C-alpha positions in Angstrom: -61.7 -117.6 41.1 -62.6 -121.0 40.1 -65.9 -122.9 41.3 -66.0 -126.5 40.9 -69.5 -128.1 42.8 -68.8 -131.1 44.4 -72.2 -131.8 45.7 -75.9 -131.4 45.2 -77.7 -133.4 47.4 -81.3 -132.1 48.9 -80.7 -129.0 50.0 -77.0 -129.1 50.3 -74.4 -128.1 48.0 -70.7 -128.2 48.3 -68.2 -126.4 45.9 -64.1 -126.6 46.0 -63.0 -122.5 45.4 -59.7 -121.4 44.2 -58.9 -117.6 44.8 -55.3 -117.1 42.3 -52.2 -116.1 44.4 -52.1 -112.6 42.3 -55.7 -111.3 43.7 -54.4 -112.2 47.1 -51.2 -110.2 46.6 -53.2 -106.9 45.0 -55.4 -106.6 47.8 -52.6 -107.8 51.1 -51.2 -104.9 49.1 -53.9 -102.1 48.4 -54.6 -103.1 52.4 -51.0 -101.9 53.3 -50.9 -99.6 51.3 -53.5 -98.2 53.4 -52.5 -98.8 56.5 -49.4 -96.8 55.6 -51.2 -93.6 54.4 -53.2 -93.4 58.2 -49.8 -94.9 60.5 -47.5 -93.2 63.2 -44.7 -94.2 63.9 -40.9 -92.4 65.5 -39.4 -90.9 62.9 -41.5 -90.5 60.4 -44.2 -88.2 58.8 -47.7 -89.0 59.0 -49.2 -91.8 56.1 -44.9 -91.6 55.1 -43.7 -94.6 56.5 -41.5 -96.6 53.8 -43.9 -99.4 52.6 -41.2 -102.4 53.7 -41.4 -101.3 57.5 -45.4 -101.4 56.8 -45.1 -105.0 56.1 -42.6 -105.6 58.3 -44.0 -105.2 61.3 -48.1 -105.8 60.3 -47.5 -108.2 57.1 -48.4 -111.4 59.2 -51.9 -109.5 61.0 -52.8 -108.4 56.9 -52.3 -111.2 55.7 -54.5 -112.8 58.2 -57.3 -110.3 57.4 -56.9 -110.3 53.7 -57.4 -114.2 53.8 -60.6 -114.1 55.8 -62.0 -111.0 53.7 -61.2 -113.2 50.8 -62.4 -116.7 51.5 -65.6 -114.1 53.1 -66.3 -112.4 49.9 -65.5 -115.6 47.5 -68.3 -118.2 49.3 -70.7 -114.9 49.2 -70.0 -114.7 45.5 -70.1 -118.5 45.2 -73.8 -118.4 46.3 -75.2 -115.2 44.8 -73.5 -115.8 41.5 -75.9 -119.1 41.9 -79.2 -117.4 43.2 -78.5 -119.4 46.0 -80.4 -118.3 49.9 -78.1 -120.3 52.9 -80.5 -121.9 55.9 -77.2 -121.6 58.5 -73.9 -119.9 58.2 -71.8 -121.9 55.6 -68.8 -123.7 56.5 -66.2 -123.5 55.4 -62.5 -125.4 55.2 -59.6 -124.0 53.7 -57.2 -126.5 52.2 -54.5 -124.4 50.6 -53.1 -121.2 52.6 -49.9 -120.4 52.0 -47.6 -117.4 50.4 -47.5 -117.0 47.1 -50.1 -119.3 46.0 -53.3 -119.8 45.3 -55.6 -120.3 48.2 -57.5 -123.0 48.0 -61.3 -123.7 50.4 -64.1 -125.9 50.4 -67.5 -124.4 51.2 -70.1 -126.6 52.4 -73.8 -125.2 52.6 -77.4 -125.9 53.2 -79.8 -124.1 51.8 -83.4 -123.3 52.5 -85.7 -124.8 50.3 -88.6 -123.3 48.1 -91.5 -122.5 50.0 -94.7 -122.6 48.0 -97.5 -120.8 48.9 -100.9 -122.3 50.5 -104.4 -121.5 49.7 -104.8 -119.4 51.8 -108.7 -119.0 51.3 -109.0 -122.8 52.0 -107.6 -122.7 55.3 -110.9 -123.1 57.8 -110.0 -122.1 61.6 -112.7 -121.3 64.7 -112.3 -118.1 66.6 -114.5 -118.5 69.8 -116.1 -115.5 71.6 -117.4 -115.7 75.1 -118.6 -112.6 77.2 -118.3 -112.2 80.8 -121.0 -113.3 83.1 -122.6 -111.0 86.1 -121.7 -113.5 88.3 -117.5 -113.3 87.6 -117.9 -109.6 87.6 -119.6 -110.2 91.2 -117.3 -112.9 92.1 -114.0 -109.9 90.4 -116.3 -107.1 92.4 -116.0 -109.5 95.9 -112.5 -109.7 95.1 -111.4 -106.0 95.6 -113.5 -105.3 99.1 -111.8 -108.5 100.2 -108.6 -106.9 99.6 -109.6 -103.6 101.5 -110.8 -105.0 104.2 -110.2 -103.5 107.5 -109.2 -105.6 110.7 -111.3 -104.6 113.6 -109.9 -105.8 117.1 -113.0 -108.3 118.9 -113.4 -106.4 122.4 -114.8 -109.2 124.0 -113.0 -113.0 123.6 -113.6 -115.7 122.4 -112.1 -118.7 120.0 -111.4 -118.1 116.9 -112.2 -119.9 113.6 -111.9 -120.2 110.3 -111.6 -115.9 109.1 -110.9 -114.7 111.4 -107.1 -113.2 112.9 -105.2 -113.5 115.4 -102.2 -111.3 116.3 -99.5 -113.2 117.9 -96.1 -113.9 119.2 -94.1 -116.9 117.7 -91.0 -118.5 117.9 -90.5 -121.6 115.7 -87.5 -124.5 117.1 -85.9 -127.2 114.8 -84.6 -130.0 117.6 -85.7 -127.6 120.4 -83.5 -124.8 118.8 -84.2 -121.5 117.5 -84.0 -121.0 113.9 -83.0 -117.8 112.3 -86.0 -116.5 110.4 -88.4 -118.4 113.0 -89.5 -115.4 115.1 -91.9 -112.4 114.9 -94.1 -110.3 116.9 -97.3 -108.7 117.1 -98.0 -111.0 113.2 -101.8 -110.4 112.1 -102.6 -114.8 110.9 -105.4 -115.2 108.9 -107.1 -118.6 110.6 -107.2 -121.0 107.6 -105.4 -118.3 105.7 -103.1 -119.3 102.9 -98.8 -118.5 102.6 -98.0 -120.1 105.8 -96.0 -123.8 106.6 -99.5 -126.2 105.8 -101.2 -126.9 109.4 -99.9 -123.6 111.0 -102.9 -121.8 110.9 -105.2 -124.2 111.1 -104.0 -125.4 114.2 -104.8 -121.9 116.2 -108.3 -122.7 115.5 -109.7 -122.5 119.2 -107.3 -119.7 121.0 -108.1 -116.6 122.5 -106.0 -114.0 123.2 -104.0 -114.7 126.4 -103.6 -118.2 125.0 -100.3 -120.0 124.4 -100.1 -123.0 122.8 -96.9 -124.9 121.1 -97.6 -126.5 117.8 -95.9 -129.3 115.3 -95.6 -128.3 111.6 -93.3 -129.8 109.0 -91.6 -127.8 106.7 -92.2 -128.9 102.7 -89.3 -130.5 101.1 -89.2 -127.3 98.7 -89.1 -125.2 100.9 -86.7 -122.1 100.3 -84.8 -122.2 102.8 -82.9 -125.6 101.9 -81.8 -125.9 105.4 -85.0 -126.0 106.7 -86.9 -128.2 104.2 -88.8 -131.6 104.9 -87.4 -130.6 108.1 -89.8 -130.9 111.7 -91.2 -127.8 113.7 -92.4 -126.4 117.0 -94.1 -123.2 117.0 -94.6 -122.0 121.3 -97.9 -119.6 120.1 -99.0 -116.4 121.8 -102.4 -114.9 121.4 -102.9 -111.1 122.1 -105.5 -110.2 119.7 -108.4 -111.5 118.0 -109.3 -109.3 115.0 -112.4 -109.9 112.5 -112.4 -108.9 108.7 -114.3 -106.1 107.9 -115.4 -106.1 104.4 -116.3 -102.6 102.6 -119.6 -103.1 101.2 -119.6 -103.3 97.7 -121.2 -99.9 96.4 -120.6 -96.1 94.8 -117.7 -95.7 97.8 -115.7 -98.4 97.0 -115.1 -97.2 93.3 -114.6 -93.9 94.8 -111.9 -95.4 97.3 -109.7 -96.8 94.1 -109.8 -93.3 92.5 -113.4 -93.9 89.9 -115.9 -92.2 90.5 -119.3 -94.6 90.9 -119.0 -98.5 91.3 -120.9 -99.0 87.9 -117.6 -97.4 86.6 -115.6 -99.7 88.3 -117.6 -102.8 87.3 -117.5 -101.5 83.5 -113.8 -100.8 84.1 -113.9 -105.1 85.5 -115.7 -105.5 82.7 -113.5 -105.0 80.1 -110.7 -106.3 81.4 -112.4 -110.2 81.6 -113.0 -109.1 78.0 -109.5 -108.6 77.2 -108.1 -111.8 79.0 -110.9 -113.7 77.1 -109.7 -112.5 73.9 -106.7 -113.3 74.4 -107.3 -116.6 75.2 -109.8 -116.7 71.8 -106.4 -115.5 70.2 -104.3 -118.2 71.7 -107.2 -120.5 70.3 -107.7 -119.7 66.4 -103.8 -119.5 66.6 -102.9 -122.8 67.0 -105.5 -124.2 64.6 -103.8 -122.0 62.2 -100.5 -123.2 62.9 -101.7 -126.2 62.9 -103.5 -125.8 59.0 -100.3 -124.6 57.8 -97.9 -126.9 59.4 -101.1 -129.8 57.2 -100.1 -128.1 53.8 -96.3 -127.6 54.1 -95.0 -130.4 53.3 -91.4 -129.2 52.3 -88.1 -130.7 53.1 -86.3 -128.5 55.3 -82.4 -127.9 56.5 -81.6 -131.1 58.4 -78.8 -128.3 60.5 -81.4 -126.1 61.2 -83.5 -129.1 62.6 -80.4 -130.0 64.4 -80.2 -127.0 65.7 -83.6 -126.2 66.9 -83.4 -130.0 68.3 -80.4 -129.3 70.6 -82.0 -126.1 71.9 -84.9 -128.6 72.8 -83.2 -131.1 74.2 -80.8 -128.7 76.0 -84.1 -127.5 78.0 -85.2 -130.6 78.8 -82.5 -131.9 80.2 -81.7 -128.2 82.7 -85.6 -129.2 83.7 -84.9 -132.7 84.6 -81.9 -131.7 86.5 -84.9 -129.0 88.7 -87.1 -132.3 88.9 -89.6 -130.7 85.8 -89.8 -133.4 84.6 -93.3 -133.2 81.7 -95.9 -135.3 83.0 -96.2 -136.8 79.8 -93.2 -137.5 79.3 -92.4 -139.5 82.1 -91.9 -143.6 81.8 -90.2 -142.7 78.0 -87.0 -143.6 77.5 -84.8 -141.2 75.9 -84.5 -142.4 72.6 -88.6 -142.8 72.4 -88.4 -138.4 73.8 -85.4 -137.8 71.3 -88.0 -138.5 68.0 -91.2 -137.3 69.3 -88.7 -133.8 70.0 -87.0 -134.2 66.8 -90.9 -134.1 65.2 -91.4 -131.3 67.0 -88.2 -129.3 65.9 -88.8 -129.8 62.1 -92.1 -128.8 62.7 -90.9 -125.3 64.1 -88.4 -125.2 61.5 -91.0 -125.2 58.8 -93.1 -123.2 60.1 -90.8 -120.6 60.6 -89.8 -121.2 57.0 -93.6 -121.3 55.8 -94.0 -117.8 58.0 -90.7 -116.2 56.6 -91.6 -116.9 53.3 -95.1 -115.3 53.6 -93.8 -112.9 55.4 -91.4 -111.7 52.6 -94.0 -112.3 49.5 -96.1 -110.0 50.9 -94.1 -107.5 52.7 -94.6 -107.8 55.4 -91.7 -106.4 58.4 -91.8 -105.4 61.9 -91.5 -100.9 62.3 -88.9 -99.5 64.4 -92.3 -98.1 66.3 -93.6 -101.5 67.0 -89.8 -103.1 68.1 -89.9 -100.0 70.2 -94.0 -100.4 71.7 -92.5 -104.5 72.3 -89.9 -102.7 74.3 -91.9 -100.6 76.6 -94.5 -103.3 76.9 -91.4 -105.5 78.1 -89.6 -102.3 80.0 -93.2 -102.5 81.8 -92.8 -105.7 83.6 -89.9 -104.8 85.4 -92.0 -101.8 88.0 -89.1 -99.4 88.9 -86.6 -100.2 86.6 -88.0 -99.5 83.7 -85.1 -97.2 82.4 -82.6 -99.2 83.1 -84.5 -102.0 80.7 -84.8 -99.4 78.5 -81.3 -98.2 78.4 -80.0 -102.4 77.8 -81.8 -102.2 74.9 -80.5 -99.1 74.0 -76.9 -100.6 74.9 -77.9 -103.6 73.1 -79.3 -103.8 70.2 -79.3 -108.1 69.6 -81.4 -108.2 73.2 -84.6 -105.8 71.6 -84.2 -107.8 68.2 -85.0 -110.9 70.3 -88.8 -109.1 69.9 -88.8 -108.6 66.7 -89.8 -112.7 66.2 -93.5 -113.0 67.7 -94.0 -109.3 66.1 -93.2 -111.1 62.5 -95.5 -114.1 63.7 -98.4 -112.3 64.7 -98.8 -110.4 61.6 -97.9 -112.8 59.5 -101.1 -114.9 62.0 -102.8 -112.0 61.8 -102.6 -111.5 57.7 -103.3 -114.8 56.9 -106.4 -115.1 59.2 -107.6 -112.3 57.0 -107.9 -114.7 53.8 -108.5 -117.4 55.6 -112.2 -118.8 56.7 -112.5 -117.8 59.9 -115.5 -119.2 61.1 -116.9 -117.3 64.8 -119.1 -119.2 67.1 -120.4 -118.0 70.6 -119.1 -120.1 73.4 -119.4 -120.2 77.6 -116.5 -118.9 79.7 -116.3 -122.3 80.8 -116.1 -123.9 77.3 -113.7 -120.8 76.0 -111.3 -121.7 78.9 -111.2 -125.5 78.1 -107.8 -127.5 76.1 -108.8 -128.2 72.9 -108.6 -132.1 74.0 -110.9 -131.8 76.6 -114.2 -130.8 74.2 -113.0 -132.2 71.5 -113.0 -129.4 69.2 -109.9 -129.6 67.9 -106.8 -132.1 68.8 -103.6 -131.1 70.1 -100.7 -130.9 67.9 -97.0 -131.9 69.0 -95.9 -128.6 69.3 -98.9 -127.3 71.2 -98.2 -129.8 73.4 -94.8 -128.9 74.1 -96.3 -125.0 74.6 -96.2 -123.9 70.7 -99.4 -122.5 69.1 -99.1 -119.3 71.2 -95.4 -118.1 70.5 -92.5 -119.1 69.0 -92.8 -120.9 65.8 -91.6 -118.5 63.5 -88.0 -118.2 65.8 -85.4 -120.6 64.1 -82.8 -122.4 66.2 -80.1 -118.9 66.7 -83.2 -116.9 68.2 -83.8 -114.7 65.0 -86.8 -114.6 63.1 -87.6 -116.7 60.5 -88.0 -113.4 58.2 -84.9 -112.9 59.1 -83.2 -116.5 58.0 -85.1 -115.9 54.7 
């Protein structure tokens, strides 16, 4: 095999490769012989089909298979002989592909860069720590009690006020005609409650059992039923009962009603739950700080092809959001050239951080274990109550789907490794301070990646959806 380097510029390499015709013919003959040993044709014993007949019937297919294998193997040999690591699938262009002649093709490839290891000990981040306040737990208990409330019919008629419930029959009309799904009977509606068309419940205030009233409303423009969205409607309301909401006492009985031993146990479980939520926010914040710090010291060159692929994915999502009327507020008023320049910078940051995290993981033998992947699959399945078995079966039949869970796990493991070596300062904050965006209190400015939803997850994935550990 003859290899001639035709380009060496930054991370780009190009080669012209010539594979001798004799090598191709040897491989073709060997493959035809292997095929003949297992071939079954009428009139011939198994494995006894004459080679000329095998060649006549399958020569074209075998030639295509041999040439493809030869190109792939030669390309890999070019890279391995030179100790090169491809960032993406090499681009191959066949120059000469004639029978009995040398196979000649060109290879263009972008390489993974040399990634220097940062001084992890010089990285400084702040981990915020907040604990649940008593009033937060009290509110959570009140919310639970509200969900356990009972509706008791009032024996003495009186006008309904905010917080009361009316049991009603109703008929909705658009342009004077009833519409599908616009009628109901014996529906309990809370005066001032949510989940209804704006103005629907408020206009029933002051009604009593036996009263009838027609109310006017307008369906929101984003209403789910397109035939009703933005249209004016009337509802004929007849009140049948007035009910008041009775909350259970917040005591041991409430805890026992929920399957616990006491109110103290319920309060303890709520405290643990809120603490986990605070810890997750704190984790997200310190991770963002760490990724921002790594981005500052990661100045190595990145493969243009990887940046382009990442940018294409980002821009496709932006255009999809535009079609749904969901343009980001920060992007409003900017022309496409400005936005593309900003998001290309974000794509480059993502790729650079992904490569850095991958190299940290590779250099320190950080891997995602099968058990960790299985737990992630079960966690994902738990997001679909009642369909857990189907989700797990999907993962079993589609291993590539499970691979999509590997990236975030790998990223978190690398982040944890670096945090062990970095200078982490813990500081006590209030829940309000913990919940503020970094740029609200001046403790840390958001990076461009933070503005695009990064800094929480996804920085360790390349544009192909693989983890950066796989790319390395």
